[in-house]
Every structure is written in C-alpha cells, then in structure tokens.
C-alpha positions in Angstrom: -113.7 0.4 -4.6 -115.2 3.5 -5.8 -119.1 3.7 -6.1 -120.7 3.7 -9.5 -123.4 6.5 -10.2 -126.8 4.9 -9.5 -130.0 6.4 -10.8 -132.8 3.9 -9.7 -133.3 0.2 -9.5 -132.0 -0.1 -13.1 -128.5 0.6 -11.9 -125.8 2.6 -13.8 -127.5 5.1 -16.1 -125.7 5.0 -19.5 -126.8 8.4 -20.5 -125.0 10.0 -17.3 -122.2 7.6 -16.7 -118.5 7.8 -17.7 -117.6 5.7 -20.6 -116.7 1.9 -20.5 -113.3 0.4 -21.5 -113.1 -2.8 -23.1 -109.7 -4.6 -23.4 -109.7 -6.8 -26.5 -111.2 -6.2 -30.1 -111.9 -10.2 -30.7 -115.4 -11.4 -31.0 -116.1 -11.5 -27.3 -114.9 -7.9 -26.4 -116.5 -6.5 -29.6 -119.8 -8.1 -28.7 -119.5 -6.3 -25.3 -118.7 -3.0 -26.9 -121.6 -3.6 -29.4 -124.0 -4.4 -26.6 -123.1 -1.4 -24.3 -123.1 0.9 -27.5 -126.6 -0.1 -28.1 -127.6 0.5 -24.4 -126.3 4.2 -24.7 -122.9 3.8 -23.2 -119.8 5.4 -24.6 -117.4 2.8 -25.3 -113.6 2.5 -26.1 -111.9 -0.7 -27.1 -108.1 -1.0 -26.6 -106.0 -3.7 -28.4 -102.5 -4.0 -29.8 -101.8 -2.4 -33.4 -102.0 -5.6 -35.3 -104.0 -8.2 -33.0 -104.1 -11.8 -34.2 -107.9 -12.3 -33.9 -109.2 -14.9 -36.3 -113.0 -14.2 -36.1 -112.7 -10.9 -37.8 -116.1 -10.9 -39.4 -117.6 -11.0 -35.8 -115.3 -8.3 -34.3 -114.3 -4.8 -34.7 -110.7 -5.7 -35.0 -110.2 -4.6 -38.6 -110.7 -1.0 -37.7 -107.4 -1.0 -36.4 -106.1 -1.5 -40.0 -108.9 -0.1 -42.1 -109.9 3.1 -40.0 -113.4 1.8 -39.3 -115.4 -1.6 -39.2 -118.9 -2.4 -38.9 -120.4 -5.1 -36.8 -124.1 -5.9 -36.9 -125.0 -2.2 -38.0 -122.7 -0.4 -35.3 -119.7 1.5 -36.5 -116.1 1.3 -34.8 -113.6 4.0 -35.8 -109.9 3.8 -35.1 -108.5 6.7 -32.7 -104.9 7.5 -32.8 -104.7 10.4 -30.4 -105.9 10.7 -26.8 -107.3 14.1 -27.3 -109.5 12.8 -30.0 -110.5 9.8 -28.1 -112.0 12.2 -25.4 -114.1 14.1 -27.7 -115.4 11.0 -29.7 -116.3 9.4 -26.4 -118.2 12.4 -25.5 -120.2 12.4 -28.8 -121.2 8.6 -28.3 -121.7 8.3 -31.9 -119.5 5.2 -32.6 -117.5 2.8 -30.8 -113.9 4.0 -30.5 -111.0 1.5 -31.1 -107.5 2.3 -30.3 -103.9 1.0 -30.0 -102.9 3.7 -27.6 -101.3 2.5 -24.4 -103.5 1.7 -21.6 -102.2 4.5 -19.2 -102.9 7.1 -21.9 -106.3 5.7 -22.6 -107.4 5.9 -18.9 -106.1 9.4 -18.5 -108.3 10.6 -21.6 -111.8 10.1 -19.9 -113.4 9.5 -16.7 -114.1 5.6 -17.3 -116.7 4.3 -15.1 -115.8 0.6 -15.8 -113.4 -1.6 -17.5 -114.2 -4.9 -19.0 -111.0 -7.4 -19.4 -112.2 -9.3 -22.8 -108.7 -10.5 -23.7 -110.0 -14.1 -23.1 -106.5 -15.6 -22.1 -106.1 -19.3 -22.1 -103.3 -19.9 -19.8 -101.6 -16.6 -18.7 -102.7 -15.1 -15.4 -104.7 -11.8 -15.8 -103.2 -8.8 -14.2 -105.1 -7.0 -11.3 -107.4 -4.6 -12.8 -108.9 -3.3 -9.6 -108.5 0.3 -8.9 -107.9 1.4 -12.5 -111.6 2.3 -12.8 -114.5 2.2 -10.3 -115.6 -1.2 -11.6 -113.2 -3.9 -13.2 -115.1 -6.8 -14.7 -113.0 -9.9 -15.7 -114.4 -12.4 -18.3 -113.2 -15.9 -18.3 -110.3 -18.1 -17.2 -108.0 -16.9 -14.4 -110.4 -14.1 -12.9 -111.0 -14.1 -9.1 -113.2 -11.3 -7.7 -111.1 -9.5 -5.1 -107.9 -10.8 -6.3 -107.6 -9.3 -9.9 -111.1 -7.9 -10.6 -114.2 -6.7 -8.8 -116.8 -9.0 -10.7 -115.9 -12.0 -13.0 -118.3 -13.5 -15.6 -118.1 -17.0 -16.9 -117.3 -17.7 -20.5 -117.4 -21.6 -20.6 -120.5 -23.0 -22.4 -121.5 -24.9 -19.3 -121.8 -21.9 -17.2 -121.9 -19.3 -19.6 -122.8 -15.8 -18.6 -122.8 -16.6 -14.7 -121.9 -13.5 -12.7 -119.4 -14.3 -9.9 -118.7 -11.9 -6.9 -116.6 -14.5 -5.2 -114.8 -17.4 -6.2 -112.7 -18.3 -9.4 -113.9 -18.8 -12.8 -113.6 -22.2 -14.2 -110.4 -23.3 -15.7 -109.8 -23.8 -19.4 -111.8 -26.7 -20.9 -109.6 -27.0 -24.1 -112.4 -28.1 -26.6 -114.2 -25.9 -28.8 -118.0 -26.3 -29.1 -118.9 -28.4 -32.1 -120.5 -26.9 -35.2 -122.7 -29.3 -37.1 -121.1 -32.0 -35.0 -117.6 -31.0 -35.8 -115.3 -29.6 -33.0 -111.5 -29.1 -33.1 -111.5 -30.8 -36.5 -112.4 -27.4 -38.0 -109.6 -25.4 -36.6 -106.1 -25.0 -37.8 -103.1 -23.7 -35.6 -99.8 -22.0 -36.4 -97.2 -24.6 -36.8 -94.6 -22.1 -35.7 -94.2 -18.4 -34.8 -94.2 -16.0 -37.8 -96.1 -13.8 -40.1 -99.1 -15.2 -41.5 -99.6 -14.5 -45.2 -103.1 -15.0 -47.0 -105.0 -13.8 -49.9 -108.3 -15.1 -48.7 -111.2 -13.4 -46.9 -113.5 -14.2 -43.9 -116.7 -15.9 -45.7 -114.7 -17.3 -48.4 -115.9 -21.1 -49.2 -113.1 -23.6 -49.2 -112.6 -27.3 -49.8 -111.1 -29.6 -47.4 -107.3 -29.6 -47.9 -107.3 -26.4 -49.9 -104.4 -24.2 -49.2 -105.4 -21.0 -47.4 -102.4 -19.5 -45.7 -98.8 -19.8 -45.0 -96.9 -19.2 -41.6 -93.1 -19.3 -41.6 -93.1 -20.8 -44.8 -95.4 -23.5 -44.0 -98.7 -24.0 -45.8 -101.9 -24.0 -43.8 -104.7 -25.8 -45.6 -108.5 -25.8 -44.7 -109.1 -28.7 -42.5 -112.5 -29.5 -43.6 -114.8 -28.1 -46.3 -117.0 -25.0 -45.5 -116.8 -21.2 -44.9 -113.9 -19.5 -43.5 -115.2 -18.2 -40.1 -112.0 -17.4 -38.8 -108.7 -16.2 -40.4 -106.0 -14.0 -39.1 -105.4 -11.0 -41.1 -102.7 -11.1 -43.6 -99.2 -9.7 -42.5 -99.9 -10.2 -38.7 -97.5 -12.1 -36.6 -98.8 -15.1 -34.8 -97.3 -17.4 -32.0 -96.6 -21.1 -32.4 -99.8 -23.0 -31.6 -102.1 -20.1 -32.0 -105.5 -20.7 -33.5 -105.4 -18.9 -36.9 -108.0 -20.6 -39.2 -111.5 -21.8 -38.6 -113.9 -23.4 -41.1 -117.7 -23.3 -40.5 -118.8 -26.8 -42.0 -122.4 -25.4 -42.7 -120.7 -23.5 -45.5 -122.9 -20.3 -45.4 -120.8 -17.1 -45.5 -123.5 -15.2 -43.7 -122.9 -17.2 -40.7 -119.2 -16.0 -40.6 -120.4 -12.5 -39.8 -122.2 -10.8 -36.8 -122.6 -11.3 -33.1 -122.5 -15.1 -32.3 -124.6 -16.7 -29.6 -121.6 -17.1 -27.0 -120.3 -13.6 -27.2 -123.8 -12.2 -27.3 -124.6 -13.9 -24.1 -121.4 -12.9 -22.2 -122.1 -9.2 -23.4 -125.6 -9.5 -22.0 -124.1 -10.5 -18.7 -121.7 -7.6 -18.6 -124.7 -5.3 -19.3 -126.5 -6.8 -16.5 -123.7 -6.1 -14.2 -123.4 -2.6 -15.2 -127.2 -2.1 -14.8 -127.4 -3.5 -11.3 -124.1 -2.3 -9.7 -124.3 0.8 -7.7 
C-alpha cells in the first residue's frame, strides 16, 4: 500500500492531500462526503445514473437528476465530464457527484483515498485495494487485507469501530426501531419494475394510504407518519428492495439532514484519514 501524506500527529492534511472518492450517494455515503468536505477535503461521489436510494432527504443522490442537491448546508453538484471533475475538485467549493465510470473518475484526479459506502447486504464487495493509497470499506463483507485496507462497522451494536484486521459483522437484518416501531414502518418492492409516485420526502401520510406503484402493484404506507424514505419516481427497483419508509414521529423535519448512524460512521472515516500515515 502506498503511504498517505502525513503532516503531523493529526494525520492526513486535508488542505494538501489528494481528493477522497466515495462510492455511493445514499445516506451513509453522503454523510461521509459531508463530513470530509466540512473538514476541508475535496470529495467526489460516484453512483449509478439513477440509484434507488430511499432516504433522499438525507443524501446527495438527487443531484444526479436535478444537477445539485443540498444536505445540511453543503451543496453537491453533478459532474458529467472527467475534465470538469478535475477542475471542480481542485476548487474544493462543493461536493462533486458523478455517474462517470469508476476508471474514468480515478484517472481524473490523484485520489488519496476511497470509501466504499455502497452498503451491500449480501453481495461480496470487490477488492478495492490498490485503486488508491487507502481503501476504506464500510459495513458487511469487508475484511482488511482481503478487499480493503481498513474497515468500519456500520451495525448499531458496534457502530463506528475501526478494523485493521478481521471481518466486519454479518448482516443483522432488522432495522433499528423509531418510536418503538421497526420493520413495520418499511415497505419493499413486491417485484422488479419502475417505481412511480407523486409523493415527496417529508409528506405526511396515513397508514394504508397509497404512496407508489411498482410493476402495476400499489404500495401503501405501512403506518401513519412522515415519508422518511421514498425511491425517486421513475427509478428501476429490484424485487424485495426497500423503497418506502415512514417515520412514525410524523415530523417532516426529521426526514432531512444527516442522521445519527450515518454521522457516526462518517466521523469514524474522518478519524481514519486523520490518523493514517
């Protein structure tokens, strides 16, 4: 593994380092990008052109459609050309979000680190080592020395723990309860297909109220509350994918911003970058 620039005991100096590449524009990847940008790092996020992320009020994902998105005061801008990506990263003004192919992105700038925040549940992550000087894997399936240099736990029971050896915890399967309600607040795609909806993140819904359709089947709000998660209209989803989530507290403001779990994961990533050298 290449050696990252080290300035002093604080580790990697954001003002002098190469940019950091984050894979995944969901709530965790976006929280990581948000924290790194706030610490002075140049950051690029790579995702597909139309990712099926439900928690879009807590993410930069909508920049891939709308050209820009704002998360807790930080702006992310879509970048469609590698040459533009290099110049925008050098400016460090905003987070860059792109659907360019990973090899093209890696060739555009001297990235100092990569954070895989794709948050797979069952698929084995590919080996990210050697793409950049430091590869950090988040969550299930990562093993330092096998497919990353450093791994970080994303399960609540060991949230944010940094691993330099050994595997991360396996998938636990149950979402953490909000106001005492767990999986009952989530709806899943009954089949693969295009999700259609006219509702927005933060909308208040009644239990049983129709919210979206997938492959001709209606998806209803499983409980009453505010829409914390909803895949964007027109996006292809896979069968069994989480596509809708209701916050039973019913406060639309709680459906936006950086939530506790992504924030703690992001702080762990920042800690790794500040102490690696």
